[in-house]
N, CA, C and O atoms as a DFTB+ gen file, in Angstrom:
504 C
 N C O
     1  1       5.922     -10.228      16.496
     2  2       6.118     -10.865      15.111
     3  2       6.754     -12.410      15.210
     4  3       7.638     -12.604      16.043
     5  1       6.420     -13.218      14.582
     6  2       6.900     -14.540      14.481
     7  2       8.719     -14.694      13.855
     8  3       8.998     -13.833      13.021
     9  1       9.417     -15.296      14.068
    10  2      10.914     -15.525      13.660
    11  2      10.729     -15.591      12.196
    12  3      11.183     -14.759      11.411
    13  1      10.056     -16.601      11.888
    14  2       9.543     -16.592      10.176
    15  2       8.911     -15.793       9.365
    16  3       8.868     -15.925       8.142
    17  1       8.395     -14.931      10.007
    18  2       7.372     -13.607       9.676
    19  2       9.007     -12.799       9.273
    20  3       9.357     -12.739       8.094
    21  1       9.614     -12.405      10.039
    22  2      10.634     -11.362      10.058
    23  2      11.812     -11.997       9.234
    24  3      12.657     -11.249       8.742
    25  1      11.886     -13.298       9.079
    26  2      12.871     -13.909       7.995
    27  2      12.414     -13.691       6.692
    28  3      13.185     -13.387       5.781
    29  1      11.044     -13.847       6.527
    30  2      10.531     -13.533       4.998
    31  2      10.425     -12.393       4.692
    32  3      10.430     -12.106       3.495
    33  1      10.294     -11.375       5.693
    34  2      10.416     -10.167       5.423
    35  2      11.604      -9.440       4.806
    36  3      11.581      -8.510       4.001
    37  1      12.904     -10.212       5.487
    38  2      14.188      -9.595       5.711
    39  2      14.661     -10.071       3.947
    40  3      15.356      -9.358       3.223
    41  1      14.100     -11.378       3.564
    42  2      14.549     -11.746       2.331
    43  2      13.978     -11.191       1.612
    44  3      14.723     -10.812       0.708
    45  1      12.623     -10.782       1.425
    46  2      11.999      -9.810       0.462
    47  2      12.549      -8.426       0.317
    48  3      12.428      -7.923      -0.801
    49  1      13.156      -7.695       1.291
    50  2      13.750      -6.497       1.356
    51  2      15.151      -6.806       0.674
    52  3      15.592      -5.910      -0.045
    53  1      15.859      -7.895       0.802
    54  2      17.133      -8.416       0.282
    55  2      17.037      -8.556      -1.343
    56  3      17.779      -8.224      -2.267
    57  1      15.906      -9.137      -1.262
    58  2      15.559      -9.443      -2.769
    59  2      15.320      -8.101      -3.827
    60  3      15.775      -8.112      -4.971
    61  1      14.625      -7.078      -3.331
    62  2      13.932      -6.027      -3.762
    63  2      15.517      -5.129      -3.997
    64  3      15.922      -4.683      -5.071
    65  1      16.004      -5.070      -3.060
    66  2      17.447      -4.439      -3.243
    67  2      18.553      -5.252      -4.244
    68  3      19.293      -4.551      -4.933
    69  1      18.632      -6.305      -4.301
    70  2      19.357      -6.873      -5.548
    71  2      18.775      -6.950      -6.960
    72  3      19.509      -7.038      -7.945
    73  1      17.419      -6.912      -7.042
    74  2      16.601      -6.357      -8.046
    75  2      16.869      -4.950      -8.473
    76  3      16.984      -4.629      -9.655
    77  1      16.959      -4.164      -7.514
    78  2      17.182      -2.814      -7.850
    79  2      18.898      -2.565      -8.277
    80  3      19.270      -1.612      -8.963
    81  1      19.706      -3.495      -7.788
    82  2      21.181      -3.118      -8.423
    83  2      21.312      -3.993      -9.821
    84  3      21.969      -3.574     -10.774
    85  1      20.662      -5.162      -9.833
    86  2      20.621      -5.583     -11.420
    87  2      20.251      -4.749     -12.478
    88  3      20.847      -4.662     -13.552
    89  1      18.884      -3.915     -12.019
    90  2      18.587      -3.011     -12.830
    91  2      18.956      -1.454     -12.936
    92  3      18.411      -0.487     -13.468
    93  1      20.032      -1.630     -12.251
    94  2      20.885      -0.363     -11.903
    95  2      20.048       1.226     -11.193
    96  3      20.215       2.429     -11.397
    97  1      19.299       0.567     -10.471
    98  2      18.201       1.473      -9.797
    99  2      18.725       2.124      -8.604
   100  3      18.887       1.424      -7.604
   101  1      18.996       3.288      -8.568
   102  2      19.845       3.973      -7.143
   103  2      18.658       3.625      -6.036
   104  3      17.481       3.337      -6.247
   105  1      19.377       3.751      -4.782
   106  2      18.490       3.598      -3.447
   107  2      17.399       5.084      -3.555
   108  3      16.227       5.002      -3.188
   109  1      17.909       6.218      -4.031
   110  2      17.345       7.359      -4.087
   111  2      16.020       7.007      -4.948
   112  3      14.944       6.769      -4.399
   113  1      16.192       6.998      -6.263
   114  2      15.625       6.112      -7.270
   115  2      14.504       5.033      -6.923
   116  3      13.481       4.946      -7.602
   117  1      14.710       4.372      -6.037
   118  2      13.767       3.119      -5.765
   119  2      12.587       3.582      -4.501
   120  3      11.476       3.122      -4.239
   121  1      13.236       4.480      -4.001
   122  2      12.300       5.566      -2.754
   123  2      11.671       6.313      -3.186
   124  3      10.571       6.501      -2.665
   125  1      12.125       7.199      -4.502
   126  2      10.739       8.244      -5.101
   127  2       9.902       6.951      -5.859
   128  3       8.674       7.030      -5.829
   129  1      10.391       6.006      -6.399
   130  2       9.454       4.907      -7.003
   131  2       8.357       4.300      -6.142
   132  3       7.204       3.987      -6.439
   133  1       9.042       4.215      -4.965
   134  2       7.938       3.408      -4.030
   135  2       6.962       4.604      -3.150
   136  3       5.824       4.376      -2.738
   137  1       7.711       5.914      -2.984
   138  2       6.839       7.166      -2.641
   139  2       5.655       7.312      -3.761
   140  3       4.510       7.641      -3.448
   141  1       5.980       7.087      -4.833
   142  2       5.171       7.429      -6.418
   143  2       3.943       6.017      -5.951
   144  3       2.716       6.111      -5.944
   145  1       4.525       5.162      -5.707
   146  2       3.399       3.976      -5.806
   147  2       2.519       3.937      -4.608
   148  3       1.531       3.205      -4.551
   149  1       3.047       5.069      -3.251
   150  2       2.020       5.167      -2.511
   151  2       2.675       4.261      -0.982
   152  3       2.067       4.240       0.088
   153  1       3.971       3.599      -1.225
   154  2       4.254       2.960       0.157
   155  2       5.121       3.780       0.856
   156  3       5.730       3.229       1.774
   157  1       5.328       4.926       0.665
   158  2       6.612       5.801       1.269
   159  2       7.866       5.403       0.969
   160  3       8.075       4.619       0.043
   161  1       8.994       5.991       1.852
   162  2      10.291       6.281       1.075
   163  2      11.365       5.097       1.718
   164  3      12.570       5.165       1.478
   165  1      10.725       3.915       2.634
   166  2      11.223       3.057       3.259
   167  2      10.547       1.760       3.353
   168  3       9.333       1.717       3.555
   169  1      11.432       0.431       3.188
   170  2      10.869      -0.700       3.297
   171  2      10.841      -1.188       4.631
   172  3      10.271      -2.255       4.863
   173  1      11.421      -0.496       5.594
   174  2      11.027      -0.786       6.735
   175  2       9.241      -0.777       7.329
   176  3       8.471       0.148       7.068
   177  1       8.979      -1.619       7.888
   178  2       7.579      -1.609       8.565
   179  2       6.518      -2.092       7.736
   180  3       5.454      -2.466       8.229
   181  1       6.765      -2.108       6.394
   182  2       5.753      -2.781       5.449
   183  2       5.577      -4.178       5.287
   184  3       6.584      -4.883       5.242
   185  1       4.492      -4.666       5.196
   186  2       3.770      -5.676       5.418
   187  2       4.368      -6.575       4.247
   188  3       4.637      -6.119       3.135
   189  1       4.545      -7.896       4.619
   190  2       4.688      -8.960       3.236
   191  2       3.991      -8.687       1.965
   192  3       4.664      -8.526       0.946
   193  1       2.689      -8.619       1.932
   194  2       2.045      -8.559       0.670
   195  2       2.678      -7.230       0.256
   196  3       2.953      -7.255      -0.944
   197  1       2.968      -6.198       0.790
   198  2       3.507      -4.821      -0.083
   199  2       4.749      -5.072      -0.280
   200  3       5.341      -4.094      -0.737
   201  1       5.563      -6.229      -0.080
   202  2       7.009      -6.150      -0.097
   203  2       7.110      -6.881      -1.480
   204  3       7.722      -6.441      -2.454
   205  1       6.340      -8.194      -1.414
   206  2       5.911      -8.819      -2.900
   207  2       5.566      -7.856      -3.834
   208  3       6.184      -7.810      -4.898
   209  1       4.654      -7.067      -3.587
   210  2       4.118      -5.986      -4.642
   211  2       5.297      -4.835      -5.207
   212  3       5.594      -4.449      -6.337
   213  1       5.666      -4.589      -4.204
   214  2       6.993      -3.503      -4.405
   215  2       8.019      -4.334      -5.248
   216  3       8.401      -3.700      -6.232
   217  1       8.617      -5.694      -5.116
   218  2       9.374      -6.619      -5.767
   219  2       8.842      -6.800      -7.215
   220  3       9.657      -6.886      -8.134
   221  1       7.524      -6.859      -7.454
   222  2       7.053      -7.277      -8.645
   223  2       7.096      -6.102      -9.521
   224  3       7.390      -6.184     -10.713
   225  1       6.768      -4.887      -8.855
   226  2       6.735      -3.807      -9.732
   227  2       8.380      -3.448     -10.181
   228  3       8.633      -2.981     -11.291
   229  1       9.167      -3.661      -9.424
   230  2      10.515      -3.104      -9.784
   231  2      10.961      -4.256     -10.641
   232  3      11.831      -3.934     -11.450
   233  1      10.555      -5.628     -10.677
   234  2      10.967      -6.477     -11.257
   235  2      10.361      -6.303     -12.861
   236  3      10.554      -7.123     -13.759
   237  1       9.690      -5.207     -12.970
   238  2       9.248      -5.371     -14.141
   239  2       7.578      -5.802     -14.376
   240  3       6.930      -5.642     -15.410
   241  1       7.158      -6.334     -13.212
   242  2       5.608      -6.694     -13.228
   243  2       5.044      -5.669     -13.300
   244  3       5.740      -4.657     -13.204
   245  1       3.454      -5.507     -13.512
   246  2       2.936      -4.301     -13.606
   247  2       1.993      -4.231     -12.528
   248  3       1.501      -5.317     -12.220
   249  1       1.580      -3.132     -11.812
   250  2       0.944      -3.200     -10.748
   251  2      -0.242      -3.643     -10.437
   252  3      -1.098      -3.412     -11.292
   253  1      -0.653      -4.314      -9.315
   254  2      -1.960      -5.285      -9.262
   255  2      -3.137      -4.092      -9.906
   256  3      -3.213      -2.911      -9.566
   257  1      -3.853      -4.693     -10.757
   258  2      -4.990      -3.795     -11.426
   259  2      -6.303      -4.495     -10.736
   260  3      -6.765      -5.580     -11.091
   261  1      -6.766      -3.747      -9.782
   262  2      -7.956      -3.883      -8.881
   263  2      -9.148      -3.609      -9.718
   264  3      -9.315      -2.519     -10.266
   265  1     -10.113      -4.762      -9.829
   266  2     -11.627      -4.428     -10.196
   267  2     -12.319      -4.023      -8.875
   268  3     -12.456      -4.650      -7.824
   269  1     -12.705      -2.814      -9.238
   270  2     -13.379      -2.334      -7.708
   271  2     -15.065      -2.961      -7.792
   272  3     -15.721      -2.935      -8.833
   273  1     -15.536      -3.470      -6.574
   274  2     -17.084      -3.559      -6.750
   275  2     -17.598      -1.982      -6.393
   276  3     -16.967      -0.967      -6.099
   277  1     -19.080      -2.265      -6.563
   278  2     -19.646      -0.848      -6.307
   279  2     -19.223      -0.105      -4.815
   280  3     -18.874       1.073      -4.731
   281  1     -19.324      -0.997      -3.727
   282  2     -18.646      -0.837      -2.430
   283  2     -17.244      -0.227      -2.750
   284  3     -17.363       0.995      -2.664
   285  1     -16.070      -0.542      -3.055
   286  2     -15.142      -0.186      -3.409
   287  2     -14.965       1.164      -4.191
   288  3     -14.201       2.087      -3.911
   289  1     -15.787       1.070      -5.163
   290  2     -15.841       2.234      -5.784
   291  2     -16.510       3.846      -4.771
   292  3     -16.142       5.019      -4.841
   293  1     -17.507       3.233      -3.974
   294  2     -17.752       4.345      -2.806
   295  2     -16.595       4.794      -1.881
   296  3     -16.444       5.910      -1.384
   297  1     -15.720       3.582      -1.736
   298  2     -14.672       3.865      -0.840
   299  2     -13.650       5.139      -1.760
   300  3     -13.236       6.233      -1.378
   301  1     -13.516       4.518      -2.907
   302  2     -12.471       5.525      -3.814
   303  2     -13.467       7.074      -3.873
   304  3     -12.809       8.094      -3.666
   305  1     -14.552       7.210      -4.066
   306  2     -14.986       8.660      -4.012
   307  2     -15.078       9.453      -2.391
   308  3     -14.993      10.649      -2.109
   309  1     -15.260       8.378      -1.606
   310  2     -15.078       9.170      -0.021
   311  2     -13.572       9.110      -0.074
   312  3     -13.248      10.069       0.626
   313  1     -12.573       8.591      -0.461
   314  2     -11.234       8.900      -0.302
   315  2     -11.022      10.324      -1.123
   316  3     -10.331      11.167      -0.553
   317  1     -11.544      10.631      -2.359
   318  2     -11.402      11.911      -3.102
   319  2     -11.967      13.002      -2.268
   320  3     -11.470      14.128      -2.226
   321  1     -13.027      12.631      -1.603
   322  2     -13.802      13.923      -0.508
   323  2     -13.012      14.112       0.600
   324  3     -13.051      15.149       1.262
   325  1     -11.984      12.767       0.953
   326  2     -11.350      13.343       2.333
   327  2     -10.204      13.712       1.912
   328  3      -9.373      13.273       2.708
   329  1      -9.639      14.361       0.974
   330  2      -8.528      14.467       0.136
   331  2      -7.140      13.625       0.176
   332  3      -6.006      14.104       0.222
   333  1      -7.486      12.325       0.150
   334  2      -6.699      11.241       0.319
   335  2      -6.372      10.623      -0.914
   336  3      -7.206      10.676      -1.818
   337  1      -5.232      10.013      -1.104
   338  2      -4.910       9.660      -2.287
   339  2      -4.770       8.294      -2.356
   340  3      -4.506       7.839      -1.243
   341  1      -4.860       7.232      -3.448
   342  2      -4.722       5.859      -3.111
   343  2      -3.394       5.453      -2.323
   344  3      -3.378       4.393      -1.697
   345  1      -2.406       6.196      -2.350
   346  2      -1.322       5.615      -1.747
   347  2      -1.494       5.645      -0.132
   348  3      -1.042       4.820       0.662
   349  1      -2.401       7.014       0.206
   350  2      -2.459       7.168       1.594
   351  2      -3.596       6.049       2.020
   352  3      -3.686       5.516       3.126
   353  1      -4.300       5.861       1.066
   354  2      -5.442       4.558       1.570
   355  2      -4.507       3.323       2.000
   356  3      -4.576       2.664       3.038
   357  1      -3.650       3.194       0.967
   358  2      -3.497       1.742       0.931
   359  2      -2.526       1.765       2.245
   360  3      -2.709       0.836       3.032
   361  1      -1.642       2.598       2.531
   362  2      -1.008       2.704       3.760
   363  2      -1.512       2.526       4.727
   364  3      -1.111       1.691       5.538
   365  1      -2.553       3.286       4.901
   366  2      -3.442       3.107       6.331
   367  2      -4.021       1.560       5.968
   368  3      -3.486       0.700       6.668
   369  1      -4.652       1.236       5.356
   370  2      -5.380      -0.131       5.440
   371  2      -4.109      -1.527       5.694
   372  3      -4.276      -2.641       6.192
   373  1      -2.812      -0.857       5.096
   374  2      -1.477      -2.148       5.772
   375  2      -1.282      -1.993       6.889
   376  3      -1.169      -2.997       7.594
   377  1      -1.153      -0.522       7.544
   378  2      -0.834      -0.232       8.943
   379  2      -2.255      -0.603       9.900
   380  3      -2.166      -1.135      11.007
   381  1      -3.174      -0.333       9.449
   382  2      -4.532      -0.721      10.359
   383  2      -4.951      -2.073      10.195
   384  3      -5.491      -2.511      11.210
   385  1      -4.901      -2.621       9.546
   386  2      -5.345      -4.129       9.068
   387  2      -4.410      -5.352       8.444
   388  3      -4.723      -6.523       8.227
   389  1      -3.168      -4.672       8.235
   390  2      -2.358      -5.476       7.681
   391  2      -2.528      -6.142       6.256
   392  3      -1.927      -7.162       5.919
   393  1      -3.397      -5.459       5.479
   394  2      -3.797      -5.681       4.143
   395  2      -3.304      -4.759       3.351
   396  3      -3.034      -3.649       3.809
   397  1      -3.092      -5.081       1.957
   398  2      -2.756      -4.281       0.514
   399  2      -3.549      -3.824      -0.232
   400  3      -3.313      -3.023      -1.136
   401  1      -4.572      -4.282       0.064
   402  2      -5.686      -4.078      -1.142
   403  2      -7.235      -3.595      -0.913
   404  3      -8.037      -4.348      -0.359
   405  1      -7.433      -2.898      -1.160
   406  2      -9.019      -2.523      -0.967
   407  2     -10.078      -3.792      -1.090
   408  3     -11.163      -3.778      -0.509
   409  1      -9.733      -4.634      -1.727
   410  2     -10.920      -5.598      -2.554
   411  2     -10.503      -6.751      -1.145
   412  3     -11.349      -7.631      -0.987
   413  1      -9.636      -6.776      -0.440
   414  2      -9.402      -7.924       0.544
   415  2      -9.726      -7.614       1.726
   416  3      -9.583      -8.473       2.596
   417  1     -10.327      -6.106       2.129
   418  2     -10.921      -5.655       3.135
   419  2     -12.107      -6.642       3.841
   420  3     -12.645      -7.292       2.945
   421  1     -12.605      -6.912       4.996
   422  2     -13.822      -7.708       5.462
   423  2     -14.862      -6.420       5.410
   424  3     -14.571      -5.263       5.107
   425  1     -16.095      -6.919       5.771
   426  2     -17.097      -5.935       5.424
   427  2     -16.872      -4.863       6.898
   428  3     -17.066      -3.648       6.953
   429  1     -16.508      -5.588       7.764
   430  2     -16.429      -4.763       9.316
   431  2     -15.161      -3.641       9.170
   432  3     -15.262      -2.477       9.559
   433  1     -13.929      -4.221       8.524
   434  2     -12.798      -3.314       8.382
   435  2     -13.127      -2.139       7.105
   436  3     -12.518      -1.071       7.047
   437  1     -14.250      -2.568       6.060
   438  2     -14.580      -1.513       5.211
   439  2     -15.396      -0.626       5.796
   440  3     -15.352       0.577       5.539
   441  1     -16.065      -1.067       6.485
   442  2     -16.881      -0.345       7.822
   443  2     -16.052       0.994       8.283
   444  3     -16.342       2.186       8.182
   445  1     -14.854       0.298       8.854
   446  2     -13.976       1.360       9.868
   447  2     -13.271       2.231       9.042
   448  3     -12.765       3.261       9.490
   449  1     -13.193       1.891       7.832
   450  2     -12.339       2.955       6.856
   451  2     -13.274       4.126       6.294
   452  3     -13.058       5.335       6.201
   453  1     -14.364       3.367       5.958
   454  2     -15.597       4.402       5.543
   455  2     -15.782       5.584       6.966
   456  3     -15.790       6.803       6.799
   457  1     -15.874       5.127       7.882
   458  2     -15.968       6.102       9.071
   459  2     -14.881       7.160       9.239
   460  3     -15.055       8.278       9.722
   461  1     -13.434       6.526       8.652
   462  2     -12.546       7.606       8.947
   463  2     -12.630       8.375       7.789
   464  3     -12.625       9.604       7.851
   465  1     -12.701       7.804       6.807
   466  2     -12.779       8.746       5.324
   467  2     -13.633       9.753       5.486
   468  3     -13.283      10.910       5.253
   469  1     -15.072       9.385       5.978
   470  2     -16.176      10.481       6.400
   471  2     -15.783      11.543       7.353
   472  3     -16.281      12.661       7.222
   473  1     -15.084      11.341       8.132
   474  2     -14.553      11.996       9.312
   475  2     -13.553      13.177       8.481
   476  3     -13.787      14.381       8.376
   477  1     -12.752      12.653       8.112
   478  2     -11.639      13.663       7.175
   479  2     -12.618      14.266       5.966
   480  3     -12.340      15.439       5.719
   481  1     -13.505      13.819       5.306
   482  2     -14.097      14.410       4.230
   483  2     -15.068      15.379       5.067
   484  3     -15.486      16.331       4.409
   485  1     -15.465      15.312       6.288
   486  2     -16.326      16.447       6.757
   487  2     -15.356      17.499       7.340
   488  3     -15.596      18.672       7.054
   489  1     -14.264      17.217       8.141
   490  2     -13.201      18.105       8.047
   491  2     -12.867      19.148       6.938
   492  3     -12.695      20.348       7.152
   493  1     -12.790      18.457       5.578
   494  2     -12.316      19.236       4.449
   495  2     -13.663      20.165       4.263
   496  3     -13.412      21.338       3.985
   497  1     -15.016      19.825       4.370
   498  2     -15.997      20.609       3.953
   499  2     -15.965      21.627       4.895
   500  3     -16.711      22.585       4.695
   501  1     -15.153      21.621       6.025
   502  2     -15.844      22.988       6.992
   503  2     -14.834      23.971       6.607
   504  3     -14.892      25.120       7.045
């Protein structure tokens, strides 16, 4: 990772913590909120788009309301069959592809995600 990326990430983490203290949100409450949104309990290792979204959510903004195409709708059905929730999918695509939204996946990345979800779906059917 570049020095600029790390600095930006650290500034966003600090901004999230400042916003939490302004709103009198304890660290445990922030962790619970983040877990409910599907980001896990720690800021460590999250991509910059995820950190920006968390900051916006904590500062009173709304979570990004994605408009899904038929392809993304298919992914969501596969996700349900695989026993995953949207938080787990977001965490997977962030870790694997460095993206925070289904709508930002390329065709190749979407096919890889479909293959993973089909594999987990087949395991759940067994």
